[in-house]
C-alpha positions as CSV (number, residue, x, y, z in Angstrom):
1,K,-2.0,-10.2,5.1
2,Q,-1.8,-6.7,6.0
3,W,1.0,-6.4,3.3
4,Y,-1.1,-8.2,1.0
5,Q,-4.0,-5.7,1.1
6,R,-2.1,-2.9,0.7
7,R,-0.8,-4.2,-2.6
8,V,-4.1,-4.8,-3.8
9,R,-5.4,-1.5,-3.2
10,G,-2.5,-0.3,-5.0
11,K,-2.9,-2.1,-7.8
12,K,-6.4,-1.2,-8.3
13,K,-5.3,2.5,-8.0
14,M,-3.0,2.4,-10.4
15,I,-5.3,0.7,-12.7
16,K,-7.9,2.9,-12.2
17,N,-5.7,6.1,-13.0
18,R,-4.9,4.1,-15.9
19,V,-8.1,3.2,-17.5
20,L,-10.5,5.9,-18.9
21,S,-14.5,5.6,-18.7
22,S,-16.1,6.1,-22.2
23,S,-19.8,5.7,-22.9
24,S,-21.9,2.3,-22.5
25,S,-22.5,1.6,-26.6
26,L,-18.8,2.9,-27.4
27,C,-17.3,-0.7,-28.4
28,T,-20.3,-1.6,-30.7
29,Q,-22.4,1.5,-31.9
30,Y,-20.2,2.3,-35.4
31,L,-21.4,-1.6,-35.9
32,A,-24.7,-2.1,-34.4
33,K,-26.2,1.2,-33.3
34,T,-29.5,-0.2,-31.8
35,T,-27.5,-2.0,-28.7
36,K,-27.2,0.0,-25.2
37,R,-25.9,-3.0,-23.3
38,F,-22.2,-2.2,-23.6
39,F,-19.7,-0.3,-20.9
40,C,-16.2,0.2,-22.2
41,T,-13.0,1.5,-20.5
42,H,-9.7,1.6,-22.2
43,S,-6.0,2.6,-21.9
44,N,-3.4,3.0,-24.6
45,D,-3.9,0.0,-26.3
46,I,-6.5,-2.2,-24.5
47,V,-10.2,-2.0,-24.5
48,T,-12.2,-3.8,-21.5
49,V,-15.7,-4.6,-22.6
50,T,-18.1,-5.4,-19.5
51,S,-21.8,-4.5,-19.2
52,S,-24.3,-2.3,-18.8
53,Q,-27.6,-1.3,-18.0
54,S,-28.1,1.8,-16.6
55,I,-25.4,3.9,-18.9
56,Y,-25.5,5.2,-22.1
57,S,-24.8,8.4,-24.2
58,K,-23.9,8.7,-28.3
59,S,-20.6,8.5,-28.9
60,T,-18.3,10.9,-30.8
61,P,-16.8,10.5,-33.7
62,H,-13.5,10.9,-31.6
63,Q,-14.2,8.0,-29.2
64,L,-15.4,5.5,-31.9
65,E,-12.1,6.3,-34.1
66,N,-10.1,5.6,-30.3
67,V,-11.7,2.4,-30.2
68,R,-10.9,1.3,-33.6
69,N,-7.5,2.1,-33.1
70,K,-7.1,0.0,-30.2
71,Q,-4.7,-3.0,-30.6
72,G,-6.8,-5.6,-28.1
73,F,-9.8,-6.2,-26.6
74,I,-10.8,-7.7,-23.3
75,L,-14.4,-9.2,-23.0
76,D,-16.5,-10.0,-20.6
77,M,-18.9,-12.8,-21.1
78,D,-22.2,-13.2,-19.7
79,G,-24.6,-10.0,-20.2
80,V,-22.1,-8.7,-23.1
81,I,-21.3,-11.3,-25.4
82,Y,-25.0,-13.5,-24.3
83,Y,-27.6,-13.5,-21.7
84,G,-28.1,-17.0,-20.9
85,N,-28.4,-19.2,-24.4
86,K,-29.5,-15.9,-26.2
87,P,-27.1,-13.5,-28.1
88,I,-26.8,-9.6,-27.4
89,Q,-27.9,-7.5,-30.5
90,G,-24.4,-6.0,-32.6
91,V,-22.1,-8.7,-30.7
92,K,-21.7,-10.8,-33.7
93,K,-20.9,-8.1,-36.3
94,F,-18.4,-6.6,-33.4
95,L,-16.9,-9.8,-33.0
96,E,-16.3,-10.4,-36.7
97,W,-14.9,-7.0,-36.9
98,I,-12.2,-7.5,-34.0
99,I,-10.9,-11.4,-36.4
100,E,-11.1,-9.3,-39.7
101,N,-8.8,-6.7,-38.4
102,K,-6.8,-8.8,-36.6
103,K,-7.1,-7.6,-33.0
104,Q,-5.6,-9.0,-30.1
105,Y,-8.7,-10.3,-27.9
106,L,-9.4,-12.5,-24.8
107,F,-13.0,-13.4,-23.3
108,L,-12.5,-13.1,-19.6
109,T,-15.3,-14.2,-17.1
110,N,-15.8,-14.8,-13.7
111,S,-17.7,-17.9,-14.2
112,S,-16.2,-21.4,-12.6
113,E,-18.7,-23.6,-14.2
114,R,-17.1,-24.5,-17.8
115,T,-13.7,-25.3,-19.3
116,P,-12.3,-22.9,-22.2
117,T,-13.3,-25.7,-24.7
118,Q,-16.7,-25.7,-23.4
119,L,-17.1,-21.9,-23.4
120,S,-15.7,-21.8,-26.9
121,E,-18.7,-24.3,-27.6
122,K,-21.1,-22.4,-26.2
123,V,-20.2,-19.0,-28.2
124,K,-20.0,-21.0,-31.6
125,N,-23.9,-22.6,-30.7
126,I,-25.2,-18.8,-29.6
127,L,-22.9,-16.5,-32.3
128,G,-22.0,-19.3,-35.1
129,V,-18.7,-17.7,-34.7
130,S,-15.8,-20.2,-33.9
131,F,-12.8,-18.6,-31.2
132,P,-9.8,-21.1,-30.0
133,P,-10.5,-22.5,-25.9
134,D,-7.1,-20.4,-25.6
135,R,-8.7,-17.3,-26.1
136,F,-11.3,-18.0,-22.9
137,H,-9.8,-17.6,-19.5
138,T,-12.3,-18.3,-16.8
139,C,-11.7,-17.5,-12.9
140,A,-11.3,-21.4,-12.2
141,L,-7.9,-21.2,-14.6
142,S,-6.9,-18.1,-12.0
143,T,-7.6,-20.1,-9.1
144,A,-6.3,-23.5,-10.1
145,K,-2.6,-21.4,-10.8
146,F,-2.9,-19.2,-7.5
147,V,-3.5,-22.1,-5.4
148,A,-0.7,-24.1,-7.2
149,S,1.6,-21.5,-6.5
150,Q,0.9,-21.5,-3.0
151,K,1.3,-25.0,-2.5
152,H,2.8,-27.3,-5.1
153,G,0.6,-30.9,-5.2
154,G,-2.3,-30.0,-2.4
155,K,-5.3,-31.3,-1.8
156,A,-8.8,-29.5,-2.5
157,Y,-12.2,-30.3,-1.6
158,V,-14.4,-28.9,-4.0
159,I,-17.7,-27.5,-4.1
160,G,-18.0,-26.5,-8.2
161,E,-18.7,-27.8,-11.5
162,H,-15.9,-29.4,-13.9
163,G,-14.8,-26.3,-15.3
164,L,-12.9,-26.1,-11.2
165,I,-12.4,-29.5,-11.0
166,Q,-10.4,-29.8,-14.6
167,A,-8.5,-26.5,-14.0
168,L,-7.3,-28.1,-10.5
169,S,-6.5,-31.3,-11.9
170,S,-4.7,-30.1,-14.8
171,H,-2.7,-28.1,-12.3
172,G,-1.4,-31.1,-10.2
173,Y,-3.9,-30.8,-7.3
174,T,-5.8,-34.3,-5.7
175,V,-9.3,-32.9,-6.0
176,F,-12.5,-34.3,-3.9
177,N,-15.3,-33.9,-5.6
178,S,-18.2,-33.0,-2.7
179,A,-20.8,-33.9,-5.6
180,E,-19.6,-37.4,-5.8
181,T,-18.1,-37.9,-1.8
182,P,-19.6,-35.4,0.4
183,K,-17.5,-37.1,3.2
184,I,-13.8,-37.4,2.6
185,T,-11.4,-38.8,5.6
186,E,-8.6,-36.8,4.7
187,N,-7.9,-33.6,5.4
188,V,-7.1,-31.0,2.5
189,D,-4.9,-27.8,2.2
190,Y,-8.0,-25.9,0.4
191,V,-11.9,-26.0,0.5
192,I,-12.6,-24.4,-2.8
193,V,-16.2,-23.0,-3.9
194,G,-17.5,-22.0,-7.4
195,E,-21.1,-21.7,-8.8
196,T,-22.7,-25.4,-9.1
197,Q,-26.3,-26.6,-9.3
198,Q,-24.9,-29.2,-6.7
199,Y,-25.0,-28.0,-3.5
200,N,-26.5,-29.6,-0.4
201,Y,-25.9,-29.6,3.6
202,L,-23.9,-32.4,4.1
203,Q,-21.2,-30.6,1.8
204,I,-21.9,-27.2,3.7
205,H,-21.1,-29.2,6.8
206,H,-18.1,-31.1,5.6
207,A,-16.7,-27.8,4.1
208,V,-17.0,-26.4,7.5
209,E,-15.8,-29.3,9.6
210,L,-12.5,-29.0,6.8
211,V,-12.2,-25.3,7.1
212,L,-12.2,-25.8,11.3
213,K,-9.4,-28.4,10.9
214,G,-6.8,-26.1,8.9
215,A,-8.3,-25.9,5.5
216,K,-8.0,-22.6,3.6
217,L,-11.5,-21.3,2.4
218,I,-11.0,-20.2,-1.5
219,G,-14.2,-18.3,-3.5
220,T,-13.7,-18.8,-7.2
221,N,-15.2,-14.9,-7.4
222,R,-17.6,-13.2,-5.1
223,D,-20.3,-12.4,-6.9
224,I,-23.7,-13.1,-5.2
225,R,-26.3,-13.8,-7.8
226,D,-26.2,-14.5,-11.5
227,R,-28.8,-13.7,-14.0
228,M,-30.8,-16.8,-15.4
229,G,-33.7,-16.0,-17.9
230,N,-35.3,-13.3,-16.1
231,S,-34.9,-13.8,-13.0
232,F,-31.3,-14.8,-10.7
233,V,-29.7,-17.8,-9.1
234,P,-27.1,-17.9,-6.2
235,S,-23.5,-17.0,-7.2
236,T,-20.6,-18.5,-5.5
237,G,-20.3,-15.3,-2.8
238,A,-24.1,-16.9,-1.8
239,L,-22.9,-20.6,-1.5
240,I,-19.8,-20.0,0.3
241,S,-21.8,-17.7,2.8
242,P,-22.7,-20.5,5.1
243,I,-19.3,-21.9,5.2
244,E,-17.7,-18.0,6.2
245,I,-20.6,-17.4,8.8
246,T,-20.2,-21.2,10.8
247,T,-16.3,-21.0,10.7
248,N,-15.9,-17.1,11.2
249,R,-13.3,-18.0,8.6
250,K,-13.1,-14.8,5.5
251,P,-12.7,-16.3,2.3
252,Y,-10.1,-15.4,-0.3
253,F,-11.9,-14.4,-3.8
254,M,-10.1,-15.1,-7.2
255,G,-11.9,-13.5,-10.3
256,K,-12.9,-10.0,-10.8
257,P,-11.8,-7.6,-9.3
258,N,-9.2,-9.4,-7.9
259,P,-5.6,-8.2,-10.0
260,F,-4.7,-11.7,-9.8
261,I,-7.3,-12.9,-12.7
262,M,-5.3,-10.5,-14.9
C-alpha cells in the first residue's frame, strides 16, 4: 500500500511538472469571447479543459495560438460542456472547431451513471452535435478495468446506476445490483459505490456486512457533491461515507485525480 501511494504521488508530481496552467477562458475565448467558465492546462500536444468559476483573465495572442496548435483535447463534461441539461455558452462553436480542424479529443467524466452511448446521446440532445460513444470515457469504465485487472471474473455488490453496472458486466464481472436485491447470500470480492438516486439504509447495512466479511470497498470517484440546477446533490464521496465510517475501512477511489483513469 505504501509503495502504491508513493507511486501515485510520483505520477501526480510528474504530471504537475509537465502541465502548464493557462488562463481560464483560453480554449474558447477566441471562438466565443463571452464565456468565463473554462480553465485549461496543457503540455506540448494535449490540452485538458476543466471548469473554473473563480479564475478569469484575458488570453494573449501567443496563448491563443498555442492552443490552436495543439493536437489533442481532453474535456471534462458537467460544468464545462453543460450544466445539467443546459449548454454552456460558446461550447458548440468550440467543439465544431475541434471537428473541423480534425483535432484528437476525448470527453473524460467522473460521472458513473451513464454509459458512453447515453452520454453521446445527451450531448447531441443538448448541443445538437454528434460524437461517437468511443470518444467518451467514464470513471465507471476505469473502475471496471481496475477490478478486472485485480481479479478476473469476480463478483461485485454495486450501489450505482446503469453505466457502472454495464461497465462491470462487460468486463466479465458478476454484478449484484443493490437496487434490485438489497441483501444477497453470497460473498463478493468488491463493494462498489457510484452516483445513484436509489440509495437506502438496507443497501448501506448490507454493504457494511459484506465489507466486514472481507469485500474490498471501491468508490468510482471521491467527489462529495455534484451540481444540479441551482443546488447540489450528494455524490460518491458522500454516499460511500457511511460504509467507510461504520466499517473503519478506507475506500479506494477511482476517477480523477487518480492517474489510473488515464
